[in-house]
N, C-alpha and C positions, 0 to 999 in steps of 0.2 A: 310595546307593538309589533303583532306578528311581521307584519309585512318591513318593517324596519328592523327586524331578526333575521328575516330569509333573505336581504337584500345582503345583509353584511354576511353571510352564509357563503351567498353567490360567489360574491367578491373573494373572500379567503378561500375557497373551493375552488373558484375557476369553472364551476359547473353553470352550463347553460339553463335558463330558468325553464325552458322546457323539458330538459331532464330530471328537474330537480321536483316539477309540478309531477311529473309520471311515477319518480320512486317512492315521493314523499306522500302525494294525496291520489294517485291514479289517475289524475287529470293535468295531462299536457301543459293545458289552458291555466291552470290552476293561477299562477302568478301573476298573469297578464291579466287576468280578471281582478285577483286584487290590487293589481296596479289603477285600474278599471272602477274600482269601489266594491268591489264582492267583498261581502259580512262571510267569512267562514264558522259553520256551526261550531260550536264547543268540541266535539267531538274528533273533527276534522285537524281544527285549531291543535286541538290535543298530540292528535297523532302524527303532524307537522311536527312540532318541536322536540317528540320523543324523537323523531326521526333525526333532525340535527343535532341532539345530543348523543344522540349513539352512533351517527354516521362515522365509520371510517372508508377512506375512498379506495383501498385496496379491497375490500369487500365489493367492492361496486364498478370496479374496472372492466370496460368490455375488452 
């Protein structure tokens, strides 16, 4: 389940859900909406999974 993978990613990276949504899906409310039952399109889910697989914190540090 995508939401479970995202929740684990958020805990391990200590990333706020809004930052994750902005970086991974271009939507700061993405995770909040998933928590409320939103079902992502297959392409969006694939893009988010790819983001988590290739994320390097140093590349996205502010």
